[in-house]
Backbone bond lengths (Angstrom), bond angles and torsions (degrees), N, CA, C in turn:
res aa  C-N    CA-C-N  psi(-1)  N-CA   C-N-CA  omega(-1)  CA-C   N-CA-C  phi
1 M - - - 1.450 - - 1.534 110.75 -
2 L 1.318 116.45 -38.29 1.467 118.84 179.31 1.528 111.14 -66.50
3 A 1.333 116.24 -37.72 1.465 119.64 177.79 1.528 110.30 -65.42
4 E 1.331 116.56 -41.09 1.460 119.91 177.77 1.526 110.21 -64.99
5 Y 1.316 116.69 -40.70 1.463 121.37 178.19 1.525 109.83 -58.26
6 E 1.328 116.11 -46.94 1.465 120.41 -179.20 1.533 111.23 -64.80
7 Q 1.339 117.22 -38.58 1.463 120.56 179.05 1.525 110.89 -65.32
8 I 1.318 117.27 -43.38 1.466 120.60 179.15 1.528 109.82 -64.39
9 N 1.320 116.30 -41.50 1.463 121.01 178.38 1.528 110.50 -61.32
10 E 1.327 116.84 -40.39 1.468 121.10 177.69 1.527 110.73 -66.64
11 D 1.346 116.71 -37.73 1.469 120.74 176.59 1.524 110.91 -60.08
12 I 1.324 116.49 -40.25 1.470 120.39 178.60 1.524 110.07 -61.54
13 R 1.312 116.33 -46.44 1.476 119.86 178.95 1.535 111.09 -59.93
14 T 1.321 115.91 -42.85 1.463 120.91 -179.76 1.522 111.27 -63.63
15 I 1.329 116.20 -46.59 1.472 120.95 -179.56 1.527 110.44 -62.01
16 R 1.324 116.78 -44.15 1.466 119.85 -179.20 1.523 110.71 -66.14
17 A 1.336 116.83 -40.53 1.468 120.15 178.67 1.525 110.69 -64.86
18 E 1.327 116.80 -38.67 1.462 119.82 178.73 1.531 110.82 -64.06
19 G 1.326 116.89 -37.41 1.466 120.16 176.56 1.522 111.57 -61.63
20 L 1.326 116.46 -44.33 1.467 120.38 177.43 1.523 111.14 -64.38
21 N 1.330 116.49 -41.13 1.465 120.13 179.40 1.526 111.55 -63.02
22 R 1.328 116.16 -41.32 1.473 118.83 178.33 1.513 111.32 -64.13
23 L 1.326 116.55 -43.14 1.457 119.46 179.10 1.524 110.16 -63.94
24 N 1.326 117.53 -43.76 1.462 120.62 177.94 1.528 111.54 -60.91
25 F 1.328 116.77 -40.72 1.468 120.60 177.37 1.521 109.94 -62.01
26 F 1.330 116.59 -45.97 1.465 121.01 -179.93 1.530 110.87 -60.68
27 I 1.320 116.92 -44.20 1.471 120.52 179.55 1.526 110.25 -65.46
28 T 1.312 117.24 -41.02 1.468 120.98 -179.92 1.526 111.05 -64.34
29 I 1.326 116.44 -47.47 1.474 120.15 179.42 1.525 110.12 -62.62
30 T 1.322 116.29 -43.05 1.469 120.54 179.36 1.530 110.50 -60.10
31 S 1.322 116.13 -47.39 1.469 120.11 179.80 1.527 111.27 -61.70
32 A 1.325 116.36 -43.91 1.464 120.13 -178.84 1.528 111.44 -64.10
33 I 1.319 116.26 -44.51 1.470 119.09 -178.54 1.522 110.80 -68.36
34 L 1.333 117.43 -42.05 1.470 119.12 178.32 1.528 111.01 -64.04
35 G 1.329 116.70 -39.30 1.466 119.97 176.08 1.518 111.96 -63.20
36 A 1.331 116.17 -42.16 1.467 120.38 178.51 1.525 110.49 -64.51
37 L 1.335 116.77 -37.58 1.470 119.82 178.29 1.527 111.28 -65.22
38 I 1.313 116.73 -38.27 1.469 120.13 178.55 1.527 109.84 -64.80
39 V 1.335 116.76 -45.54 1.465 120.53 178.68 1.530 109.98 -63.01
40 F 1.328 116.51 -42.90 1.465 121.28 179.67 1.527 111.31 -62.79
41 S 1.334 116.35 -39.52 1.468 119.33 -178.82 1.530 111.62 -69.48
42 E 1.319 117.05 -25.33 1.460 121.45 179.29 1.527 112.75 -83.03
43 S 1.322 116.50 -15.71 1.467 118.51 -179.10 1.530 109.91 -75.04
44 S 1.291 115.41 147.89 1.465 120.13 -178.38 1.526 111.47 -87.54
45 V 1.320 116.99 0.32 1.458 121.89 -177.39 1.529 111.62 -74.13
46 A 1.333 116.27 -38.44 1.466 120.50 -173.30 1.528 111.47 -99.72
47 S 1.315 114.84 146.61 1.467 120.10 175.46 1.532 109.08 -78.79
48 A 1.318 115.77 165.02 1.462 120.78 179.64 1.533 110.89 -60.53
49 L 1.306 117.38 -39.11 1.462 121.48 179.15 1.532 110.66 -64.25
50 T 1.311 116.42 -42.99 1.470 120.52 178.71 1.524 110.35 -61.86
51 V 1.316 116.31 -44.32 1.469 120.75 178.45 1.521 110.12 -59.69
52 Q 1.330 117.18 -44.64 1.464 120.41 179.24 1.526 111.22 -62.53
53 L 1.306 117.82 -45.61 1.463 120.83 -178.50 1.528 112.05 -65.15
54 V 1.317 116.45 -42.29 1.468 120.33 177.08 1.528 109.73 -64.11
55 S 1.325 117.14 -41.38 1.466 121.38 179.18 1.524 111.44 -63.23
56 I 1.314 116.67 -42.18 1.470 121.03 178.75 1.529 109.85 -62.11
57 G 1.321 116.88 -43.82 1.466 120.35 177.70 1.518 112.19 -62.69
58 A 1.326 116.35 -44.78 1.468 120.72 -179.32 1.532 111.13 -65.60
59 L 1.327 116.97 -43.18 1.459 120.33 179.29 1.529 111.88 -67.14
60 S 1.328 117.05 -33.59 1.470 120.61 175.78 1.527 109.96 -64.69
61 F 1.330 116.11 -43.31 1.461 120.74 176.78 1.525 110.69 -60.25
62 L 1.330 116.62 -45.60 1.469 120.33 179.98 1.533 111.73 -63.95
63 T 1.324 116.78 -35.57 1.465 119.87 177.85 1.526 109.90 -63.50
64 L 1.320 116.96 -44.75 1.468 120.52 179.07 1.524 111.28 -64.19
65 L 1.321 116.49 -42.52 1.461 120.63 177.59 1.537 110.07 -62.77
66 G 1.317 116.45 -40.16 1.461 121.09 178.66 1.518 111.99 -65.10
67 L 1.326 117.01 -40.41 1.468 120.00 178.46 1.524 110.97 -63.88
68 S 1.314 116.03 -36.32 1.465 119.80 175.76 1.531 110.75 -63.87
69 T 1.307 116.59 -42.42 1.464 121.45 177.66 1.525 110.33 -64.16
70 F 1.316 116.77 -42.60 1.464 122.59 178.57 1.530 110.51 -58.82
71 Q 1.331 116.37 -47.84 1.469 120.62 179.15 1.522 110.43 -62.64
72 F 1.329 116.54 -39.64 1.456 119.60 -179.85 1.529 110.79 -63.38
73 T 1.325 118.39 -38.51 1.460 119.74 -178.39 1.529 111.02 -64.71
74 I 1.317 116.96 -34.53 1.471 119.59 176.87 1.527 109.46 -68.40
75 K 1.329 116.36 -44.27 1.461 120.51 178.10 1.530 110.40 -62.09
76 R 1.320 116.14 -38.44 1.461 120.93 178.63 1.521 110.29 -61.84
77 D 1.341 117.04 -45.65 1.459 120.48 179.15 1.525 111.39 -63.19
78 K 1.327 116.97 -35.77 1.467 121.01 177.44 1.526 110.05 -63.66
79 N 1.330 116.74 -45.63 1.462 120.32 -179.40 1.526 112.24 -66.90
80 V 1.318 116.96 -38.99 1.464 119.88 177.78 1.529 109.49 -64.67
81 D 1.331 117.04 -42.76 1.462 121.25 177.48 1.528 110.32 -58.12
82 Y 1.319 116.69 -47.30 1.464 121.85 -179.46 1.529 110.66 -58.93
83 N 1.327 116.06 -46.26 1.462 120.24 -178.42 1.525 112.27 -68.94
84 L 1.320 117.70 -37.98 1.471 119.40 178.01 1.527 111.04 -64.82
85 R 1.327 116.09 -36.55 1.461 119.12 177.14 1.534 110.60 -67.10
86 A 1.324 116.83 -37.01 1.467 120.88 176.99 1.528 110.56 -64.48
87 L 1.320 116.80 -41.00 1.460 120.48 177.50 1.526 111.35 -63.17
88 A 1.331 116.99 -38.37 1.467 120.85 178.05 1.523 110.65 -63.23
89 R 1.331 116.89 -38.53 1.470 119.80 178.46 1.527 111.06 -64.42
90 I 1.324 115.90 -40.70 1.473 119.11 178.84 1.523 110.13 -65.70
91 R 1.331 116.64 -44.43 1.479 118.80 177.46 1.517 110.55 -59.86
92 R 1.306 116.09 -42.06 1.470 121.13 -179.61 1.531 110.63 -62.30
93 Y 1.311 116.24 -39.16 1.458 120.51 178.16 1.525 110.34 -59.02
94 F 1.324 116.07 -49.10 1.462 119.40 -178.76 1.527 111.98 -64.96
95 V 1.313 116.86 -37.32 1.467 119.85 178.59 1.533 110.38 -67.99
96 S 1.339 117.17 -37.03 1.471 119.23 178.92 1.532 110.99 -66.82
97 K 1.313 117.59 -32.20 1.474 121.89 178.59 1.527 112.22 -81.03
98 H 1.327 116.10 -31.59 1.466 121.59 -176.75 1.534 108.86 -138.09
99 P 1.336 117.69 78.32 1.473 121.55 -174.52 1.533 114.75 -56.28
100 Y 1.319 117.42 -26.56 1.469 120.27 -177.95 1.529 112.61 -66.22
101 I 1.334 119.14 -16.99 1.473 119.85 179.60 1.524 112.14 -83.27
102 R 1.311 117.95 -7.62 1.476 122.18 -177.62 1.521 111.67 -53.51
103 K 1.306 116.48 -41.84 1.473 119.77 -177.11 1.530 112.68 -67.06
104 H 1.331 117.20 -14.37 1.469 121.23 -179.36 1.526 112.93 -98.13
105 I 1.313 116.87 -3.40 1.464 120.68 -178.64 1.513 109.22 -101.08
106 S 1.318 115.77 119.28 1.468 120.01 -176.88 1.526 112.83 -96.48
107 L 1.319 117.46 -16.36 1.459 120.53 -179.10 1.522 110.69 -90.48
108 S 1.319 115.22 164.92 1.460 122.03 -175.05 1.519 112.88 -64.70
109 L 1.323 114.85 145.42 1.460 122.01 172.74 1.532 110.18 -103.43
110 R 1.303 116.54 0.03 1.461 123.17 -177.60 1.524 109.07 -90.58
111 D 1.331 116.21 134.33 1.467 119.45 -177.52 1.526 112.68 -102.53
112 G 1.321 116.17 27.74 1.467 120.17 176.38 1.520 110.83 -79.48
113 P 1.323 116.83 173.78 1.468 120.72 178.89 1.530 111.25 -54.88
114 T 1.302 115.89 140.71 1.461 121.97 -176.85 1.535 110.55 -92.71
115 P 1.329 117.06 168.26 1.479 119.80 177.17 1.534 113.97 -59.58
116 F 1.340 118.12 -17.81 1.468 119.83 176.77 1.520 110.87 -58.58
117 V 1.343 116.88 -30.55 1.463 119.45 179.50 1.523 113.10 -112.97
118 T 1.327 118.17 -25.46 1.467 118.77 -176.95 1.518 112.95 -81.66
119 K 1.327 117.19 -30.79 1.473 119.89 -176.95 1.523 113.08 -96.02
120 N 1.329 117.66 -19.35 1.464 121.29 176.83 1.531 111.55 53.50
121 E 1.330 115.88 47.23 1.468 120.06 -176.98 1.523 112.25 -121.11
122 S 1.312 117.78 35.50 1.459 120.88 -178.91 1.530 109.81 -65.34
123 G 1.318 116.12 117.95 1.466 120.35 178.36 1.510 112.34 -64.83
124 I 1.320 116.68 -38.05 1.464 120.67 179.81 1.520 109.93 -66.21
125 R 1.333 116.79 -44.62 1.463 119.99 178.74 1.521 110.00 -63.76
126 G 1.313 117.82 -42.22 1.462 121.30 179.74 1.519 112.78 -62.07
127 L 1.325 116.68 -41.05 1.468 120.16 178.64 1.526 110.39 -67.62
128 A 1.333 116.51 -44.27 1.472 119.44 177.18 1.526 109.94 -59.85
129 Q 1.318 116.60 -41.44 1.464 121.49 179.79 1.531 110.90 -61.68
130 S 1.315 117.18 -43.20 1.473 121.33 179.14 1.526 111.48 -62.06
131 I 1.322 115.63 -43.91 1.465 119.69 -179.10 1.523 110.43 -66.43
132 I 1.327 116.98 -43.52 1.466 120.97 179.24 1.524 110.23 -59.36
133 C 1.321 116.45 -46.44 1.467 120.37 -178.54 1.521 111.29 -61.88
134 T 1.322 116.58 -40.98 1.462 121.05 179.57 1.531 110.70 -65.07
135 I 1.318 116.39 -46.78 1.467 120.38 -179.76 1.528 110.27 -62.49
136 H 1.328 116.10 -45.40 1.471 119.62 -179.40 1.535 110.67 -63.98
137 A 1.328 116.71 -39.40 1.473 120.44 178.44 1.529 110.47 -64.02
138 L 1.330 117.22 -42.41 1.472 120.40 176.39 1.527 111.01 -60.51
139 N 1.312 115.48 -42.32 1.461 120.11 -179.10 1.530 111.64 -63.55
140 V 1.322 116.32 -46.76 1.468 119.48 179.09 1.530 110.26 -65.12
141 G 1.338 116.21 -38.29 1.464 119.45 176.46 1.519 111.67 -60.07
142 L 1.333 117.11 -42.70 1.472 121.08 177.44 1.524 111.86 -64.93
143 I 1.312 116.34 -43.55 1.473 119.87 179.27 1.521 109.91 -62.95
144 T 1.323 116.78 -42.41 1.466 120.83 178.34 1.521 110.22 -61.57
145 Y 1.327 116.75 -44.45 1.467 120.28 179.73 1.528 111.08 -63.99
146 L 1.332 115.91 -33.92 1.464 120.59 178.67 1.526 110.79 -60.97
147 Y 1.315 116.88 -38.09 1.471 121.01 -177.27 1.526 113.58 -91.92
148 V 1.353 117.06 -35.64 1.461 119.89 -173.30 1.530 112.78 -102.31
149 A 1.321 117.27 -27.83 1.470 123.21 -178.13 1.519 112.12 55.18
150 N 1.350 115.20 41.55 1.460 121.33 178.03 1.523 107.43 -133.29
151 A 1.332 117.07 118.27 1.462 121.50 -176.59 1.530 112.06 -61.35
152 G 1.332 117.95 -38.30 1.463 121.38 -179.92 1.522 112.17 -62.05
153 W 1.341 115.63 -46.24 1.463 119.72 177.77 1.530 110.76 -64.64
154 S 1.308 115.46 -38.99 1.460 121.03 -179.23 1.531 111.00 -63.57
155 I 1.333 116.47 -46.48 1.465 120.96 178.91 1.531 110.19 -65.41
156 G 1.312 117.25 -43.41 1.469 120.96 178.15 1.518 112.25 -59.79
157 A 1.331 115.79 -44.13 1.464 119.84 178.39 1.525 110.80 -63.17
158 G 1.334 116.39 -38.21 1.461 120.63 178.47 1.515 112.47 -65.17
159 V 1.323 116.78 -44.26 1.466 121.16 -179.73 1.533 110.35 -64.14
160 I 1.326 115.97 -46.19 1.468 119.89 179.17 1.525 110.20 -62.48
161 T 1.317 116.78 -41.62 1.465 120.82 178.55 1.520 110.99 -62.00
162 F 1.333 116.80 -42.73 1.461 119.92 178.49 1.527 110.03 -57.67
163 L 1.324 116.60 -49.96 1.469 120.73 -177.41 1.526 112.34 -63.65
164 V 1.321 116.50 -44.98 1.466 120.26 -179.39 1.526 110.40 -65.91
165 T 1.314 117.40 -42.76 1.465 120.97 178.99 1.519 110.68 -63.98
166 W 1.330 116.55 -42.17 1.469 120.53 178.08 1.531 110.04 -58.96
167 M 1.323 116.43 -48.72 1.467 120.15 -178.57 1.534 110.66 -63.63
168 F 1.327 117.39 -41.31 1.465 120.63 179.25 1.525 110.95 -62.06
169 L 1.331 117.35 -48.97 1.464 120.59 -178.94 1.529 111.23 -65.54
170 E 1.316 116.22 -37.66 1.469 119.69 178.58 1.533 110.40 -64.71
171 M 1.322 116.90 -44.31 1.466 120.27 178.47 1.530 110.34 -64.84
172 R 1.306 116.72 -39.35 1.471 121.15 178.02 1.523 110.58 -62.28
173 A 1.323 116.97 -45.57 1.468 120.65 179.26 1.527 110.48 -63.66
174 R 1.320 117.56 -45.81 1.471 120.56 179.98 1.526 110.97 -60.42
175 A 1.325 117.40 -41.97 1.465 120.47 179.27 1.530 110.78 -63.60
176 K 1.325 116.87 -43.68 1.469 120.16 179.38 1.529 111.02 -64.77
177 Y 1.339 116.64 -41.87 1.465 119.40 179.60 1.530 111.20 -66.43
178 R 1.327 117.65 -37.07 1.472 120.08 175.74 1.525 110.35 -63.20
179 E 1.321 115.91 -41.98 1.463 121.71 177.44 1.532 110.51 -60.01
180 I 1.314 116.85 -46.04 1.463 122.19 179.80 1.528 109.68 -64.00
181 E 1.324 116.56 -42.30 1.464 121.13 -179.75 1.528 111.07 -62.85
182 E 1.320 116.79 -43.99 1.470 120.35 179.18 1.526 110.99 -64.09
183 E 1.322 116.84 -40.56 1.447 120.65 178.35 1.531 110.42 -63.83
184 A 1.327 116.54 -41.04 1.470 120.75 178.81 1.525 111.33 -63.92
185 K 1.313 116.88 -39.08 1.470 120.47 -179.88 1.519 112.12 -64.69
186 K 1.342 117.01 -29.75 1.461 120.55 178.47 1.525 111.70 -62.69
187 Y 1.339 116.03 -32.65 1.453 121.07 -175.76 1.522 112.66 -102.95
188 Q 1.321 116.41 7.00 1.464 120.22 -179.13 1.525 109.16 -69.88
189 Q 1.307 115.81 129.42 1.464 120.81 -178.34 1.526 112.46 -103.54
190 F 1.296 117.06 -30.09 1.475 119.68 -179.08 1.502 110.85 -152.37
């Protein structure tokens, strides 16, 4: 049981590190592509239309990459929740066999859903969500400018897109976390 406990604990560390690595990769790629777009827009080789079209393509790619990162962070929180509940069951087992060790255990013995899914406050997911919304808003702003050629309309479309995308992703995350929480409650033993 102790070996299994240690393996599950190591899995949690691995899953959390992978979440950070994915977010760092997403931020790095985003920064590199945005920097390349700025350099490309400053070059005299490309026309304004070409720059806009390339930017729209690059921002669309970044939005898709960001959505993948966003989905992964939810999956990561689900796996961490599952593993933390497994660790609680193991701790509970040892306490049931040796009640005197209870006073030395500082972590939960309850195998119910953890704050990873009940509070919906993942910092990594929130940061990914912010970046996705910003990129998508920039993309819609560029597309709007391509058709309307009015900065005011373009900025307005971007702001509205940011807000709508934020609300959509937030509702999506809340629904997934509720789903995960309900599934966890089905298997809750104590």
